[in-house]
C-alpha positions as CSV (number, residue, x, y, z in Angstrom):
1,M,-0.1,0.0,0.5
2,P,1.1,3.6,-1.1
3,L,2.4,6.1,2.0
4,T,0.6,9.2,2.6
5,P,2.4,12.0,3.5
6,E,0.5,12.5,7.0
7,E,1.8,9.0,7.6
8,P,5.4,9.4,9.1
9,P,6.8,5.7,7.7
10,I,7.6,3.2,10.2
11,H,11.2,1.8,10.9
12,E,11.4,-1.5,11.6
13,S,13.2,-2.2,15.5
14,V,15.4,-4.4,15.3
15,P,19.1,-2.9,17.4
16,G,22.4,-2.4,16.0
17,P,23.3,-0.7,13.2
18,R,21.8,-0.1,9.7
19,T,23.4,-0.2,6.3
20,A,22.1,2.4,5.0
21,P,20.3,5.5,7.0
22,A,17.0,6.3,6.3
23,S,16.6,9.6,3.6
24,G,17.6,12.7,5.0
25,R,18.7,11.5,8.7
26,S,21.8,10.5,9.9
27,A,22.4,7.3,10.6
28,S,21.9,6.6,14.7
29,A,25.1,5.2,16.8
30,P,24.5,1.4,17.3
31,R,22.8,0.6,21.0
32,P,24.0,-1.7,23.5
33,V,22.9,-5.1,23.3
34,P,22.2,-6.4,26.8
35,G,23.8,-10.0,27.7
36,P,27.5,-9.7,29.3
37,P,30.3,-7.9,28.5
38,R,32.6,-9.6,25.5
39,P,36.4,-9.7,26.1
40,P,38.3,-7.2,24.3
41,V,39.9,-8.4,20.9
42,P,43.7,-9.1,21.3
43,R,45.6,-7.1,18.9
44,P,48.4,-8.7,18.3
45,A,51.6,-7.5,19.7
46,P,53.9,-4.9,17.1
47,P,56.9,-7.3,15.8
48,K,59.7,-7.7,17.7
49,A,63.2,-7.0,15.7
50,A,64.7,-9.7,15.4
51,T,68.5,-10.6,18.0
52,P,71.2,-12.1,16.5
53,A,71.7,-16.0,17.7
54,P,74.8,-15.8,20.0
55,P,78.0,-17.1,18.4
56,R,78.5,-20.6,18.7
57,R,81.6,-21.4,20.9
58,A,83.6,-25.2,18.7
59,S,83.0,-27.4,22.1
60,V,86.5,-27.8,24.7
61,P,86.4,-31.1,25.5
62,E,86.5,-31.9,29.8
63,P,89.2,-32.7,31.9
64,A,88.8,-36.6,32.8
65,A,88.0,-36.6,36.6
66,E,90.3,-38.5,38.6
67,P,89.8,-41.6,39.4
68,T,89.6,-41.7,42.4
69,T,91.6,-43.4,45.1
70,A,90.4,-44.8,48.7
71,R,92.3,-43.0,51.7
72,I,94.7,-45.5,52.9
73,Q,94.8,-46.3,56.8
74,L,97.8,-47.5,58.4
75,I,98.0,-50.3,61.8
76,P,101.0,-51.5,62.8
77,A,101.2,-54.9,63.6
78,P,104.1,-57.6,64.0
79,V,103.6,-60.3,60.9
80,S,102.5,-62.3,63.8
81,G,99.9,-60.0,65.3
82,A,98.8,-58.5,61.6
83,V,95.5,-61.0,61.8
84,D,94.5,-59.9,65.8
85,A,95.1,-56.4,64.2
86,A,93.4,-56.5,61.9
87,D,90.1,-58.2,63.9
88,E,89.8,-55.4,65.9
89,T,89.8,-52.9,62.9
90,V,86.9,-55.1,61.8
91,D,85.2,-54.8,64.8
92,L,86.1,-50.8,65.3
93,L,84.0,-50.5,62.3
94,L,81.1,-52.3,63.0
95,D,80.3,-50.6,66.5
96,T,81.0,-47.2,65.0
97,G,78.2,-48.7,62.0
98,R,79.8,-49.9,59.5
99,P,77.3,-52.4,57.8
100,P,79.4,-55.6,57.7
101,G,78.7,-56.2,53.9
102,E,81.0,-53.7,53.1
103,I,84.0,-55.0,54.8
104,L,86.3,-57.1,52.8
105,V,89.4,-58.6,54.8
106,L,92.4,-60.0,52.9
107,T,95.8,-62.0,54.4
108,T,98.8,-61.6,52.7
109,G,99.8,-64.9,54.7
110,D,98.4,-67.7,56.1
111,P,94.6,-67.9,55.8
112,H,92.1,-66.2,58.2
113,P,90.8,-68.5,60.4
114,W,87.2,-67.6,59.3
115,A,88.3,-68.2,56.3
116,A,90.2,-71.9,56.4
117,H,87.0,-73.4,58.7
118,E,84.7,-72.1,55.8
119,L,86.3,-73.4,53.3
120,S,86.5,-76.7,55.4
121,F,82.5,-77.0,53.6
122,G,83.8,-76.5,50.2
123,E,84.3,-73.8,48.0
124,A,80.8,-73.2,46.9
125,S,79.5,-72.7,49.8
126,Y,82.1,-69.9,50.7
127,W,82.1,-67.8,47.4
128,A,78.6,-68.3,47.8
129,Q,79.0,-65.6,51.1
130,H,81.2,-63.8,49.1
131,D,78.6,-62.9,46.5
132,A,76.0,-62.0,48.6
133,A,77.7,-59.1,50.2
134,D,75.7,-59.3,53.6
135,D,78.7,-60.2,55.8
136,V,82.5,-59.7,56.7
137,F,84.0,-61.5,54.2
138,Y,87.6,-62.6,54.7
139,A,90.0,-63.7,51.8
140,D,93.3,-64.6,50.3
141,I,94.6,-61.0,49.4
142,R,95.8,-62.9,46.0
143,A,92.2,-64.1,45.3
144,E,91.0,-62.5,41.8
145,R,87.5,-63.6,43.0
146,A,87.2,-61.2,46.2
147,T,85.3,-58.3,44.6
148,G,86.3,-55.0,46.0
149,R,83.9,-53.7,49.1
150,P,84.0,-50.1,50.8
151,V,87.0,-50.9,53.3
152,V,89.9,-53.5,52.3
153,V,91.1,-54.4,55.6
154,V,94.9,-55.7,54.9
155,A,96.5,-58.7,57.0
156,M,100.1,-58.1,57.0
157,N,100.7,-61.5,58.6
158,G,103.7,-62.8,55.5
159,G,104.5,-63.0,52.1
160,T,107.3,-62.1,49.6
161,D,108.6,-58.0,48.7
162,E,108.9,-58.9,45.6
163,T,104.6,-59.8,45.3
164,M,103.2,-57.9,48.0
165,P,103.6,-54.5,45.8
166,R,101.0,-55.9,43.3
167,A,99.0,-57.8,45.8
168,L,98.4,-54.2,47.5
169,A,97.7,-52.3,44.9
170,G,95.0,-55.0,44.0
171,A,93.6,-54.5,47.5
172,L,93.7,-50.4,47.0
173,S,92.1,-50.6,44.2
174,R,89.3,-52.6,45.9
175,A,88.7,-50.9,48.5
176,G,85.8,-48.2,47.7
177,V,86.8,-45.6,50.4
178,L,89.6,-47.1,52.6
179,L,91.7,-49.2,52.7
180,I,93.7,-50.3,56.2
181,V,96.7,-52.2,56.0
182,C,97.7,-53.4,59.5
183,G,101.1,-54.2,59.3
184,D,105.4,-53.4,60.3
185,P,103.8,-49.1,58.5
186,A,108.4,-48.6,57.3
187,R,107.5,-51.9,55.3
188,I,104.2,-51.4,53.8
189,N,105.0,-47.8,52.9
190,T,108.1,-49.0,50.9
191,L,105.8,-51.9,49.4
192,L,102.5,-49.1,48.8
193,G,105.8,-46.5,46.9
194,A,107.2,-49.4,45.2
195,S,103.2,-50.2,44.2
196,A,102.5,-46.5,42.6
């Protein structure tokens, strides 16, 4: 139906911006729509100036760590009393809280009485005790099967000066943190010097 000049035009009542203003009128600003506020639209950050990468240095190999050597302690004792001195040392270690499985006792001459007793039951049961590593173990210093433990006690109850430097070097290599040698200090120092 055609509009007559007396009738005012009817505008749609839809909120929001209008695409085209009515003839002769300026568009009104959009009205806010009720509801939760909208989060602001993030604007991208301006690009940063590129930072040059730090120059790469040639890798320098780390110096090799020095092999750790166990401390050496000497207990003066005659050849005939070296085993007793070793036994007293073991008792002292146990009394101060050292676990028995961390102690290896080596003899340079006759076997320790405990080792002789245990070997009487056969080598299999003797070495099974060594492998269990839950008690003090007694062996000959030349027994290659006796592996290292944190503390090694050596009773210098015999042996020749020709074979002892190598045997003491072997005992030192088996000791993790402490090597205790019971015997004549002058002889021990000479033999340890010869084994170095």
